[in-house]
N, C-alpha and C positions, 0 to 999 in steps of 0.2 A: 504493500500500500504506500502511496506517496505520502511522505511524512508531513507534507503541507496540508493534508486533510485531517491530521490529528488535532486534538484540542490545544488551544494556545495555553502555555504555562509560563509564568513569570518567576524568575529565581533571582534572589538578591545576593550580591557579593560585595567586594570592596573595590571601588573605582581606583584604578592604578595608572592607566595611560589614557588620555582623553581621545575621543573620537567615537564614531558610530560605524559599525560594519554589519553587513547582511550577507549570508551565504550558507554553504553546507559545512557540516562539522566533520573534522578528522580527529578521531579519538586516539591519543598517543599514550600508550601504556608502556612504561619503562619497567621491564622485568627485573626482579632482584637477582643478584648474582649468588649462585649456590657455591659456597666455599668448601671444598673438600678438606678433611682433617686427617692427617696421618703422621706417623713417626718417621723422621729422617735418620738414616743410618749414620753413625759417627764419621765414617770416612767420606760421606757425601756433604758434610756440613759447610765446608769451604765453598763448594759449588753452589749450595743453596743461597748463601749470602751473595755470591756473584750474580746469581739469577735475579735476586732482589735489586741489586745495583743496576743491572741491565734494564729491568722493568722501569725503574725510576728515570733512567736516561731516555728510554723510548717515550715515556709519558711526557718528559720535558720537551722532547722534539715535537710531539703532537700538539702540545699546548702552544709552543712558540709558533707553529704553523697557523693554528687557529687565530692567535693574536695578530699575526701578520695579515691574515685575510680580513679580520674585523677592522684593523687599522685602515686597510685599503677600501673596504666597502662602507664602513660606518664612520670612521674617523679615529684619530689618535686617542681622544679622551675615553671613548668606549673601549678601546683596546687595553686601557689601563686596568680594566676589570681583571684581566688575566695575570697582572703582576702578583696579585694575592695568591693565585694558583701556583705560580712558579716559586713563590716564597714557601708555600707548603712543602714543595719538593726539596727545599734547602733546609727545612726545619730539623735541626740536629736532635732536638728532643724527641720528635716523632720517629725519626730514623733510628736513633740510638735506643729508644725504648723497644722498638720492634726487634732489633738485633739482640738486645738483652733478653727479651721474652723468648726468642728462638734458642739462645744459648742455655737458658734456664730450663726450658721444657723439651727442646728437641722436636717440637711439632713443626710441620711444614711452614714456610715463610708466609704463605697466603693467610693461614690461620692466625699467625702472630700479628701480622700487619692489620688484619681485619679487627682483631680484638683491641689493639692499641688505638687505631683510628676511630673506632666506635666510641671509645672513652672520651676522646677529644671532641667528637661530634656532639656527644651528650652534654659535655661541659658548655659548649657554645650554645646549644639548643635551650639551655636553662637560663641564659642571660635575659634579663628583663628588657634591656634596651632593644627596640625593634630592629634598628639598623645592624647592631652588632650580633643579634641573635640570628639574623639572616646569613651571617658569614659562615654559619655551620654548613650552608649549601656549597660554599667554596670547597671546604674540606671533604664533604660527601662526594662532590663531583670528581675531585682529584683522586680520592680513595677508590672510587669505582673504576677510573681509568687504569690505575696501577693494578688493581685486581684483574681487570680484563686482560692486561698485558701479561701478567703472571700466568693466567690460565689459557692464554692464546685465543681469547674470544674476540669477535668483531665488536666494535663500538656501536652503541645505539646512535642513531642520527636522524635528524629531521630534514637533512639536506635533500632527500629524494622526495619531498612532499610534492605530490602531483596536483595540478590545477590550483585554483584559488580556494583556500579552505580556512575555516576558523579552527585553530588548533585548541583542543580541549585535553588537558592532561592533569594527572594528580599533582605533579610539580614539574617544573622545567629547570634543569640545571643551566648554569652559565654556558657550558659547552653546547648544550642542546639549543639554547636560544641563539647563540652565535652562529650555529650551522643552519638555521631556518632560512629557506629561500625567501628573500624579501618580496619577490614578485608574486609568491604563492600564498604567503600568510596574510589573511584578511584581518585576523585578530588573535589574541592569545588569552585563554581562560584557564585558570588552575583551581583545583580543589583547595589547595593550601597556599601558603605564601603571604606576603604583605606588600605594602607600597614600596618597600625598600629592597625587594628581592632583585637579583641580577636579571632575572627574566623580564622584570618590569623596566629596569634601566635600559636593556636592549630594545624592548618594545617601544619605549619613548623615542629612542634614537632612530628606530625604523619608522617612527610616526604611525604605528598601528595601535588601535585600541586594545586595552588590556583590563581584565577584571580578575581579581584573585580572591581566595578565601571562599569560593563557591562550593560548599561542602558536598562531597559525593556526586558532583555533576557527572563525573566519568561513568558512574553506574546508571545514570538516568538518560543518557543520550547514546545514539548509535551513529556509526559512520553514515554520512549522507543526510542526517536530519538537518532541517533548515532552522536558522536562529538569527536573532538580532543581538549584537553585543553593544551595549551602551557604556562606553568608558567614562562618561561624565558622571552618571549616577550609580554605576556599579551594578547594572541590571542586565540579565540575560533573558530574552524572550524566545522560548522554544515554540516552533510551529506558529509563527505570527500570522494573523489574519490580514486580509487585504487592507482593512481600515487601519490596522496597526502599522503596516508598512507605509501607508500614506502619511500617517501622523508622524512617524519617525523620519520620513523624508523631509517634512517641514521643519522638524526639530533640528535636523542636521544642517539645513540651510541657515537657520537662526543662530546655531552655535558657532558656525564658521564665521558668520558676520560679526558676532560678538567677540570672538577671539581676535579678529583683525582690529576691532576697536580697542581691545585691551592692550595689544602690542603698540598701537599708535599712541594711546594715552601714556604708555610707559616711557615714551621719549620725553615726556614733560615732567616737571617736578611734582612731588607729592605735596600739594598745597590745597587746603580746603577752599570752598567758595567764599568764605569770609576771611581768607588770607593767612590761615595758620599753617606753617610748614611742619611736616611730620617726617623725621628721619626713618627710613626703612632700610634695615640691615639684613645680613644673611647669616644663616647657621651652616657651618661646614664641618667636615670631618678631616679632610686632608688637602694637600697642596693641589691636586688635580681638579679640585672644585673651584679654584680661583677664577677659571675661565667662565664658569656659570655666574659667579658674583658679578663679573663685568658684563656678561651678555644680558643679564636681567636688570642691570643698572642699579644694583643695591649700593648703598652709600658706605660700604664697609662691612665688616664682620662683627656681629653682635654676640656670636657664640662660636668659638673654635674649640670643638671637642678634641681633647688630646689622647683619649683612650685608644684610638685606632693604632697609634704608634706602638703601644704596649701589647694590644691584643693580636696584632699581626706578627708578633715575634715570640719565640720561646724564651727569650731573656729580656731583662729590663734594658731599654735603650740607654745608651750613655748620654752624658751631658752634651757632648759634641754633636751626637746624632740628633738629639732633640733641638739643639740650637739651630742647626742647619734647616730643619723642617719649619720651625717658627720664623726664622729669618726669611726663608723663601716666600712665605705668605705675606709677611710684613712689607717686604720690598716690593712685591708685585702689586700691592694695593695702596701703598703710600701715595698721597698723604691721608687717605681715609683710615679710620680707626680699625684695629683688629683686637677684639677682646678675647684673650686666650684663657680658657677655663682650666684651672689646675686639675690634676688627675681625679676623675670620678670613677675609680676602679675599686674592685673588692665586692664581697657579698654576692650580688647578682651578676657581676662582671669579672669573674676570676681570670687570671692569666693561665692558659693551658700550659702544663709543664712546670708550674710553680705551686704545687699543693701546700707547701710549707707556709707560703705567704697568705694563702687563702683557704683556711680550714672550712669544711662544710658547715653551713648554718641552717637552722630550721626556718628562720625568717630573714632572708638576706636583704629584703627591701629596707628593713629597719635595723640592719646589722652593721658589720665591720666594713665600712665602705667610705669612699670619697675622702673628705677632710679627716675623718676619724682614722682611716688607714694611713694617710699622709703624716699626721702628727705622731703616729706610733713608729712609722718607718721614715725617720727624719732624713736618712741618707738618700733615699729615693726622692723624697720631697725636695730636698735641697738641690739635688741635681737638676730637677725640673725648674725650680725657681731661678737658679742661676742661668739656665738656658733661656728662659723667658726674659730675664733681665738683659742678657747679652743681645737678644734679638731686638730689644727696645731701642737700641742704637741705630736700627735700620728702618724704622717706620714708626707709626703712631700706635704702639702696642699698649694695651691695658691688660691688667690681670684680674681674674675673678675666681673666688673660691666657691666650690659647690657644697651643698648640704650643710651650710652653717646653721647651727641650732640656737646660737645666741651670742652675746657680746664676748663672753670669756673665750669661746672657741675662736672667734675672729681675732681677738687680741693675741692668742697663742700663735696663730698662723702668721700674723704680722711680725711677731717677734722672730720667727724663723726667717722671714723675708729680710728683716733688718740684719741678721747675721750674714745672710747671703750677700747683701749689698756691701757689707764691710769686707768680706772675703774677696769680692771682685775689685774693690778699691785697692786692697793690698796687692792684688795681681796686676794692677794698672789696666784693668779691663773696662772699656767705656760702656756705659748704660745710662738710661734716662733716670736721673736721680729724683725726678718728679713723677715717676710712674704712677698712673691712676689705678687705685685699688678698689675693687668692688666685691660684693657678696651676692650669691644667689639666694633668693628667698623662696624656699620650697618646703620648709618644715614649719608647721604651725607655730612652734615656740619662737622662731625668728620673726614671724609675722606679728605675734603678740607683743614682742619686745623690740619692734622696729625702731623706736626712739633710742634704744641703747645701741643697737647694731649700727645705726646711721652715724653715730658719733665717730666711728673709726674707719669709715670708708668714703670714697668719693662718688659712688653710684651704687644702685642695687638693680638686679635683674630678676624678675619673677619667673621661676620655672613652673608654669601652670600645670604641666603634666603630673609631676610628683605632688605639688601642693594640693591639687584636687584629690588625688589618690589618698593622701594622708588625712585631709579634712573630712572626707566622706567614708573613710575606711573601706575603700574599694580597690581591689587588686585589678588594675586596668588590663592585665593580660589574661585574666580568668574569664573564659567565655560565658560562664554561668551567671556572672554578675556584672559583665561589662556594660550592660544597658543602664546600670545605676550610676555610671560615671557621667555626671551632669555638670558641664561647665557653667550652666546658668542656675545652679542651686543657689538660693539666697545666701547661704553660708560662704560660698565662693565669692559672690559679688561683694558682700560686706567685708570679707577679708582683704580682697584686692583694694577696696577703698581705704581700709585702715592702713595698708602698706603704703599706698601712694601719699596719703595725707601725712603720715608719720615721717616719711622720707623728705617730703617737701618742706615740712616744718624745720628740717635741718638743712634745707637748701641744697639737696642732692637729687639728681634726676633718677627717674624710674623707667626701666625698659621691661618688656615682656619678651621672653625667648621661647616659650612653650608653644604648643600647637594652636592655642587660641589666637596667637599673634598673626598667624598666617591664614586664618579663616576670615574672609571678607565679611561674613555675617557677624562675627564677634569683634572685629577690629574697631568699629565705631563705638561699641560699648566700652572697650578698654580705653580708648582715647577720651571718651566722655567722663570716665572715672578719673582722668587726670594723668594717665600714662604718657610719658614723653616721647618714647620711640618704640618701634616694634622690630623684632628680628625673627626671620623665618627661613624656610627652605628657599633658595634663590628663585625657583620657578613660580613661587607663590606671589612674588612681588607685584607683577602686573595686575592681578585681580584685586589685591589690597589697595594698590595705588589708585585704581579706577574708582573704587567706592569712596576713597578719601577725596578725590577730585570732584565727586558728585554730591558731597554733603557739606554742611556748615558745622563748625565745631560747636556752635550754640545748640544745634539740633542734637548733636551727639551727647552734649552735657544733659540736655532735657531727657534723652533716652536713659542715661545712667541714673538720673535722679528718680525717674519713674520706676526703674528696675529695683532700686534700693528700697522702695516702699512695698514691693510685691512679695507674696509668700510662696508662690508656686513656680518651680523651675520651668514647667511647660508654658506658663503665662509669659515669663521673661524670654524664653526661647521664641515664642510667637511674636513678641514685640521686636526682637532683634531681626527675625525673618521679615516682618512687615517693613521695618526701617530699610533693610537692604533692598527688598523688591521695589519699594517706592522710588529708589534712587538709581537702581541698576536695572533698566528695562532691556530685555533681550529681544523684544519683538522687532 
């Protein structure tokens, strides 16, 4: 039976790459590798290690070839994805543990490598930070390639995708997504994954719609089924009717016109209709995102997360390695500001290969992490602080501490910073002696004592993701209660207002760098509450700038004042939605 005669079904996922596609489905099932287990004779053990080393070499050659093809077809920035894969193959902790496991057990090298790599994958999978958690897919991808090469199996590939199809898969590894024929893939849909998965990064580069987190879709569709993929709202419509097709045709025209207007408006400054200028900055992870900061015309970096340097390595990076990374970003974006956040590592973001530094915790979200970890491991903290200080001689660098719980913790961190400044002076090493110091406000205790925290810093930045999580006692990565994570809860709105007012009484500016800052529906509310600047993923800048240019700050303040009197999160959400729709018309 023609699938277009079946009943129409709508399935909700997570919007990941914008666009609308219509076509037939290709279901891509990546089969698990069966790893045999057997004892290796003692006289064959040297050969077994050599076989492992040969598999690593072949895998390295395969990935280098993919990287070259991606660079040629998609561009050098997209090819950088595979730097992380090559680093996995150089990871002495992973390789060394595999060989030690083999020497201790005598089991075949496939079994040993699989056991060790699975431990690493599990460690990354349990990280709370969405971006860093997705890096488990890098390791999983590389591990699968190594095992295929050890076992002499052909690699799975989407490069032979015939005709134009919507690819539906349980998950798509970076290698899979890189091998997709761009002319044949209409859209990418996955059962699992998040907005930060590499499949999504490649989909955006290919400019094809993508929706992720559509649970069990692979079991509900068949090859040849017809579907619409809405990458704007994260919707999949199976077996769409003629009226639905017509409606989506109109939506697509309207969305394309609106996107053109967004990009055109992004060439102009972020100034409200009543003349208030709003600095819009970017959140980044690493050097290769500097191009995006410039492309989307952000006015600097409001949050440079430094964990990537640590989590991408089996060892703690040296002071010099960190200095070069920070210096590169500062120089590239000068004279715009670059706010470097000190290490937010530990608890939910352990370094693989360093179990002694990060013992297992029952509740890592509220455990030994971030500034708590740094103050206990002063040698690691001081290396990073000195690196940041040295980079400050090459641009407008600012320093920000994460997870500050109150004034005493901030004072202790500043005391360590003072020691580092003195050490650099003794070395004769130049740095900005007036370096601006800030604190992230993401713990309720810091919000409640903002008047004390503000005494010892030059600015504060609100991390709304964790602040909301802690205020509402909601684990935001727990699917069962994620719906209770409400940015418009009255407690959240009132706490934000308290932070802003307390900071302003001490004449220091307030930024927001959590996801609320990059949502054009919430940005007017934040600005109305008195927030001075917003920092977000670079690609979100145009949409936020568009709504800022379409509103007055007076109206935003009125919205915030009304929200502060309301008791229902849904009512506040509805007010924010109405405010946005009235000013941003896509017709």
